[in-house]
C-alpha positions as CSV (number, residue, x, y, z in Angstrom):
1,M,0.0,0.0,0.0
2,A,1.6,3.3,-1.1
3,V,1.5,6.3,1.2
4,E,0.9,9.6,-0.5
5,K,3.2,12.4,0.5
6,K,1.5,15.7,1.2
7,N,2.8,18.7,-0.5
8,A,4.1,21.4,1.9
9,Y,1.5,23.8,0.6
10,E,-1.4,21.5,1.3
11,A,-0.6,21.3,5.0
12,K,-2.1,24.2,6.9
13,N,-1.2,25.5,10.3
14,A,-2.9,27.8,12.8
15,Y,-1.1,31.1,13.5
16,E,-1.5,34.2,15.7
17,A,-0.2,37.6,14.7
18,V,0.0,40.5,17.1
19,L,0.5,43.8,15.4
20,V,1.2,47.1,17.2
21,F,0.3,50.2,15.3
22,S,1.5,53.7,15.9
23,M,-0.9,56.0,17.7
24,N,0.4,58.8,15.5
25,L,-1.8,57.5,12.7
26,G,-4.9,58.7,14.4
27,E,-8.2,56.8,14.6
28,D,-8.8,56.9,10.8
29,G,-5.2,55.8,10.0
30,I,-5.4,52.9,12.6
31,S,-8.7,51.6,11.2
32,E,-7.3,51.9,7.6
33,I,-4.1,49.9,8.4
34,R,-6.1,47.4,10.5
35,D,-8.4,46.7,7.6
36,K,-5.5,46.5,5.2
37,F,-3.9,43.7,7.2
38,K,-7.3,42.0,7.6
39,A,-7.8,42.0,3.9
40,L,-4.3,40.7,3.2
41,I,-4.8,37.8,5.7
42,E,-8.3,37.0,4.3
43,Q,-6.8,36.7,0.8
44,N,-4.2,34.2,1.9
45,A,-5.7,32.4,4.9
46,E,-9.0,31.1,6.3
47,N,-10.8,31.1,9.6
48,L,-9.7,34.6,10.4
49,E,-10.5,36.0,13.8
50,V,-9.7,39.6,14.7
51,D,-9.4,40.7,18.4
52,E,-8.7,44.4,19.0
53,W,-6.9,45.0,22.3
54,G,-6.9,48.7,21.7
55,K,-4.6,51.4,23.0
56,R,-2.0,50.1,25.5
57,R,1.1,51.4,27.1
58,L,4.3,49.9,25.7
59,A,6.7,48.2,28.0
60,Y,9.5,50.4,26.6
61,P,9.5,53.3,24.1
62,I,9.6,52.4,20.4
63,N,10.6,55.3,18.1
64,F,10.0,57.7,21.0
65,Q,6.4,56.5,21.4
66,N,5.0,55.2,24.7
67,E,1.6,53.9,23.5
68,G,0.5,51.6,20.7
69,Y,-2.7,50.1,19.3
70,Y,-2.7,46.3,19.6
71,V,-4.6,44.0,17.2
72,L,-4.5,40.1,17.4
73,Y,-5.2,38.2,14.2
74,K,-5.8,34.4,14.4
75,F,-5.9,32.4,11.1
76,V,-5.1,29.1,9.4
77,C,-2.8,29.2,6.3
78,A,-0.1,27.5,4.4
79,P,3.4,27.6,5.9
80,D,4.8,30.1,3.4
81,F,2.3,33.0,4.1
82,P,3.6,34.1,7.6
83,A,7.0,35.0,6.0
84,E,5.2,37.2,3.5
85,L,3.0,38.8,6.2
86,D,6.1,39.5,8.3
87,R,7.7,41.2,5.2
88,V,4.7,43.4,4.7
89,C,4.7,44.3,8.4
90,N,8.3,45.4,8.2
91,I,7.8,47.7,5.2
92,T,4.5,49.2,6.3
93,E,4.7,52.7,7.8
94,G,2.9,52.8,11.1
95,V,3.6,49.3,12.3
96,L,5.7,49.6,15.4
97,R,6.1,45.8,16.1
98,S,4.8,42.5,14.9
99,L,4.9,39.0,16.2
100,I,3.7,36.0,14.2
101,V,3.7,32.5,15.9
102,R,2.5,29.1,14.9
103,I,0.0,27.5,17.3
104,D,0.5,23.9,18.1
105,D,-2.6,21.8,18.8
């Protein structure tokens, strides 16, 4: 009996991404950037959940800012997408920090 090998792109994993947005963007800018990342994740993943933590004080100043707007995204996707999401986070103006982790069952 032959065992089929699964393609790496067929296997999907659960991930969490926490993004911290700059408060200098203002309410409109924060909602725009939050929706931009939501749309990007929806295009490349499934089972998206968005949990807005809101404005929080940072543990240490980042770019001379003491507060940030936190958003948690939970999703299921192929293993190659988190690297692309991280790349987009790093080049997007207004993202202070991002952390993307795979969730083990």
